[in-house]
C-alpha angles and dihedrals in degrees: 000000000000115000125217120224095243089058101047096041090064093058111091117182094329107199095192130042087216093059089044092053090046090058090043093051095046091049091052097046094046089060095043090221136066107257115238125231109264104152113024092186090068094066109114099230093165092067091049092048091050090051091053092045093053093049091047089056090052092052092049091048092051091051093048092051093047094242119183120284089243093056092047091048092051092049092046090051090053090049092052090050092052091046091052092051090049095046092049091049093048092050090049092052091050092055091081089066094043109116103189133093103206093199091057091049091049089050090054091047090051098044094048091041092233085153136333144179111292120247091011095163086062092049096273132262118253114242096020121101136183121212120220127212095282093042092049091051094049093046093046091050091051090051092046091050089049091052092048095045097046115014098039100033093043096039092235125175109248119209136178114207134183120282090209107079127190113241096242091062092056092039090059093044090055098245096115093055103033110022096095145109128203118256135195127195131219101244092216105038100024091232111161117228130184105248100219092048090047093051091047095052091045093052092046088053090052091050092052091057100099096183100051107025110094121203091251091055091044092055091042091054090049091054091050092049091052090059101033093113093054102052122115128213096274093049093047091049091052092048092048089056095042094053096032093234115209136184102273092212097061109359093247121151117258132213126251112279116268129186115262120193110226096214123100106239120211135163113243102224136021100284138052089247091067126093115296112228148164140224102256116264091203137009095232098086091060088061095046095052089051094049094110093053092046092050090052090048088053090051093251093295128140142238104047136142131220122198137193137182121196150109123302129187134215121173095223114197094215111016112193148152097057113264092000097082115020140149098233121035144153119254130189112198136179125198110195110193117207142164105270090221094053112045095163135111131188088218089075088083088072094062106024093102095053112117114218136173101254121188104193124193088248091058091046094053092045094051091247131147127248109275130217101243136172111243090227091056092046092054094042091053093048094245087123110043099229140352095253088061088044091051093055091047088056093047091049090053093050091049093052090051091050093057096049108271115153108245090215089060098050125089136162113226121195118224116249117235092257091053099050123092111252091248097048121102097195136348135190129185123211101221125192122203115238137157085273091059128253107346123200105233103160130026120202113189140169097223094182111211098309101120097046090047092051094051091045091054092046097049107022088234110132110237098191141125128218136223128189116250118230087239134357116275133197119224134179107235131196117230125197112205114195121214093230096188094052094042092048092050095048102038102024109179093019093057095089092053089049091053091050093049092048090053091051095053115120122232091259091050091050089054089052089053091051092048094049092048090053096043103034105015093238144056125213108221119199104220122199110248094016117103099207125050114260113237112223121194134185088267091060102042138017131205124225136175131207141162118253133183116228125200094167131039120222120210139166108243123237118234131224107198126194107186121191128198101208095193093051091047091049094050093047091050090049089056091047094052099037112121138179120203109242093223095053125029091200094059103089126164146162116247093209121176116246091251093071103018110129093223127046123205133191118214122219090261090059095056115106117244116257 
């Protein structure tokens, strides 16, 4: 929602988003039209920030007092709504300073064949792009600079793994079950539409109807929009029916939303009996499954980092915004493996004095602005979880500056709790400001030990590192002994997976098994690749204890993962360096730094003497 100046200027210290929207709605309906933005500076951002801050305090208070999940959810929804209103207003106010005409940049990109829609003589395919000579040179130079800045300077282990990935790998990583969006089809044309985008555009159209949209419906639509990213299939279906969602292009009816996995499925081999597989949705899994080899190559020592650059594929339902959301793209990913009890690096000293625009989750919930903060202070205060994560944030920032990004248009935004994956400890996105808004170009996350644990459970292959103990220790360990004959008879083809998952149980999980067997007489084991939990009784497994001397300690490493979208970075940099000569509107050019410029030139002073 974009707010006109005559609306926002009337709001003075609004203490409730409801009262604010009431004033907004009355102002709109009294004029019969939606006012246009004429003076961005007149938007009253302070009132909007105060509104977000007050709601953030309410959410924190509810969590501290252990309020019900329903109350917290309702308050969080209100907070998201207020944040959206504030973010839209802030972006609108910044448009006055925006010095780029996207259409003119796109014209330059097209004329110079930097990149263009693939298969254009056949009408083109959405989400697929071809790079021309200039585009290839720029992209190659960005990749070369990335290799120099990270792989060479940091002595990382570079790998190149297969793009074709067997289904079990992505099943264990969670992609098969969770890597999906909801899709609806035009019942007449068969056109596929992303359900959340479709609902959003439909509700915005309702809200723009001054004559027929009551205030109650306006506020109701705002609440739905604030949660649109969190709805499941049943909720989307209900909303589609309630608001009679249609295809905005032609007014046709659409089907109920259904889940659509974003991976490209393909059999690996010539017959259906061969291994099912997918084109990889990310490069990271190829590194995780090779962890054991990489650890051996590094002589068993931690920490170490592995890196990979290559193509990834996501079958986006509605690709859009040029290189921002595509179906085939280049990723550059780093997996930095460390001891989870020692997330520190002496290298942090090199970047601790860097000052970056940091947008912490605390600032987001209080309605604040990103603040210029020293990395050292951010780590010391706990804003950034550890100094290894802080070090990579600093290195990412320096890389973006090297390739031409405008430092005034870079910020690092911390993920809110409801955004982070359940296994992540902390996550920051390097966002670059473009005419599309703030675009996530690099993610930097502490993924804990989730991926290695998942592949260990799925294969039975221990993906662990070792460290020598100061002195040997004796520990009582719990052993789970499966009755293989009984398990094989009862569970047949699933028995092998059960054995592997039992072997991969941690000490704490083994204690849970022992406790449940004593108290309930059974334990429900979640087995990788099996939909329903497997019920284990005393007839199927037995528990034993024994003393064991340990000279080495095994542990599953944690992972710090910086992940770069090369296409997004390239497009953002092109916007940052796009120029038009004042004396001639037709003279447009890219002020690229030498590091990524497609053509190199020696001046007369650089020529060697004859």
